[in-house]
C-alpha positions in Angstrom: -14.2 -18.7 -41.0 -14.9 -19.8 -37.4 -18.5 -18.7 -37.3 -20.0 -16.1 -34.9 -18.6 -16.4 -31.4 -18.5 -14.1 -28.3 -15.9 -15.9 -26.3 -13.2 -13.4 -27.2 -15.1 -10.6 -25.6 -15.9 -12.7 -22.5 -12.2 -13.6 -22.2 -11.1 -10.0 -22.4 -13.7 -9.1 -19.7 -12.5 -11.9 -17.5 -8.8 -10.9 -17.9 -9.6 -7.3 -16.9 -11.7 -8.6 -13.9 -8.7 -10.7 -12.8 -6.4 -7.7 -12.8 -9.2 -5.8 -10.9 -9.1 -8.5 -8.2 -5.4 -8.1 -7.9 -5.8 -4.4 -7.2 -8.8 -5.1 -4.9 -6.4 -7.2 -2.8 -3.8 -4.4 -2.8 -6.4 -2.0 -1.5 -7.7 -4.4 1.1 -4.1 -4.9 2.4 -4.0 -1.2 3.1 -7.1 -1.4 5.2 -6.5 -4.7 7.1 -4.1 -7.5 7.7 -2.9 -9.9 4.9 -5.1 -12.8 5.9 -8.3 -10.8 6.1 -7.5 -9.0 2.8 -6.9 -12.4 1.1 -10.2 -13.7 2.5 -12.1 -10.6 1.2 -10.5 -10.9 -2.2 -11.5 -14.6 -2.5 -15.1 -13.9 -1.4 -15.3 -11.0 -3.9 -13.8 -13.0 -6.6 -16.0 -16.1 -6.4 -19.2 -14.2 -6.0 -20.2 -11.1 -7.9 -17.0 -10.5 -9.7 -16.7 -14.0 -11.1 -20.4 -14.4 -12.1 -20.5 -11.2 -14.1 -17.0 -11.3 -15.4 -17.9 -14.4 -17.5 -20.6 -12.5 -19.2 -20.5 -9.8 -21.8 -21.7 -7.1 -19.3 -19.7 -3.9 -18.6 -20.4 -3.9 -14.8 -17.4 -5.8 -13.5 -15.2 -4.5 -16.3 -16.0 -0.9 -15.2 -15.5 -1.7 -11.5 -12.2 -3.4 -12.2 -10.9 -0.3 -14.0 -12.2 1.9 -11.1 -10.4 -0.3 -8.6 -7.1 0.2 -10.5 -7.8 3.9 -10.4 -8.4 3.8 -6.6 -5.1 2.0 -6.1 -3.1 4.6 -8.0 -5.2 7.4 -6.4 -4.2 6.1 -2.9 -0.6 5.8 -4.1 -0.7 9.4 -5.3 -1.9 10.5 -1.8 1.1 8.7 -0.4 3.9 9.6 -2.8 2.6 12.7 -4.7 4.1 11.4 -8.0 2.7 12.5 -11.3 2.7 9.0 -12.7 0.4 7.8 -9.9 -1.9 10.8 -10.6 -2.1 10.2 -14.3 -2.8 6.5 -13.9 -5.5 7.3 -11.3 -7.2 9.7 -13.8 -6.8 7.3 -16.7 -8.3 4.2 -15.1 -11.0 6.0 -13.2 -12.1 8.0 -16.2 -12.3 4.9 -18.5 -14.1 2.9 -15.8 -16.7 5.6 -15.3 -17.2 6.0 -19.0 -17.9 2.3 -19.2 -20.5 2.4 -16.4 -21.1 5.4 -14.2 -22.2 3.5 -11.1 -18.6 2.2 -10.8 -18.0 5.6 -9.2 -19.1 4.0 -5.9 -15.7 2.3 -5.7 -14.1 5.7 -5.3 -15.4 5.6 -1.7 -12.3 3.6 -0.9 -10.3 6.9 -1.2 -12.2 8.5 1.7 -10.0 6.7 4.2 -6.6 8.1 3.0 -8.1 11.5 2.3 -9.6 11.9 5.8 -6.4 10.7 7.4 -4.1 13.1 5.5 -4.1 15.6 8.4 -3.0 12.8 10.8 -0.3 11.7 8.4 1.1 15.2 8.2 1.3 15.5 12.0 3.0 12.1 12.3 5.5 13.1 9.6 6.5 16.2 11.5 6.7 14.3 14.8 8.8 11.5 13.3 11.2 14.0 11.8 11.8 15.7 15.1 12.3 12.4 16.9 14.8 11.1 14.4 16.7 14.4 14.4 17.0 14.2 18.2 18.3 10.7 18.3 19.9 9.7 15.0 22.9 11.5 13.3 22.2 13.2 10.0 24.5 10.9 8.0 23.3 7.6 9.7 21.4 5.0 7.7 18.3 3.6 9.3 15.7 0.8 9.0 12.0 1.6 9.1 9.1 -0.7 9.3 6.9 1.0 6.7 4.9 -1.0 4.1 7.6 -2.5 1.9 8.2 -0.3 -1.1 6.5 2.8 0.5 8.8 5.8 0.9 6.7 7.7 3.3 8.5 6.9 6.6 11.9 7.2 5.1 11.1 10.6 3.5 9.7 11.8 6.8 12.8 10.8 8.6 15.0 12.6 6.1 17.4 9.6 6.1 18.4 6.8 3.8 18.4 3.0 4.5 16.1 0.0 4.6 12.3 -0.2 4.4 10.8 -3.5 5.5 7.5 -5.0 6.6 8.7 -7.0 9.6 12.3 -8.2 8.7 13.6 -6.3 11.8 12.4 -9.2 14.0 15.3 -11.2 12.6 18.1 -10.0 14.9 20.8 -11.9 13.1 19.8 -10.4 9.7 19.8 -6.9 11.3 23.3 -7.4 12.8 24.5 -8.6 9.4 23.2 -5.4 7.8 25.0 -3.4 10.5 28.3 -4.3 8.7 27.1 -2.3 5.7 25.9 0.8 7.6 22.7 0.0 9.5 23.0 1.3 13.0 19.5 2.6 13.9 15.9 1.2 13.7 12.8 3.4 13.7 9.6 1.6 14.5 6.1 2.8 13.8 4.3 1.1 16.7 0.9 0.7 15.0 2.6 -1.7 12.6 4.8 -3.5 15.2 4.2 -3.9 18.9 6.9 -6.4 20.0 10.1 -5.2 21.6 13.4 -5.7 19.7 16.6 -7.0 21.2 18.5 -3.8 20.8 19.3 -0.7 22.8 16.3 1.5 22.9 16.9 5.3 22.6 13.4 6.6 22.5 9.8 5.4 22.9 6.3 6.9 23.0 2.9 5.6 22.0 3.7 6.1 18.2 7.4 5.5 17.6 10.5 3.7 18.9 14.1 4.3 18.1 16.7 1.6 18.6 20.5 1.5 18.2 21.9 -1.6 16.7 24.9 -2.7 18.7 
């Protein structure tokens, strides 16, 4: 009826590549700051990814699926949830079936895998610090990556997980009316002092009491 066309296959390839760019950005944000991650995503998107995504070639399609797999693999290393594991296996397997060289993308997972031992030591250290300075039933604020449960789980408390919202002292004091009385800072993510009473400090963590 419409003749022989290949635009539908090209469009599907381009859509998958666009989703792959989204996950590439999420991976890059785990490795560097937001600005650098955005720059890397733009460069990747307007060069190799864009050129081949418009064609009927499986290369970028396969790499995009592998990038999705890497994101969920990294997430599984962090949260140990079965959903993350299944999505990692699914996207990675389909990506490699499309084009085996896409396996090179899995190199992104070397970083979280190598650093697992460091993470375990930090979790144990954080738990002991919080137990020493924060009551068991107290709610806390931690400066982990927003949405990541790692720091809160390690502290064995409930409360707020933010990126950098704790720098807004008025907001913090407002939250104290609903139970926020302690702030736990991972210093690799935030180095500026906060305007609250400091209870503990070392090279890795700080504990503040909200007045």
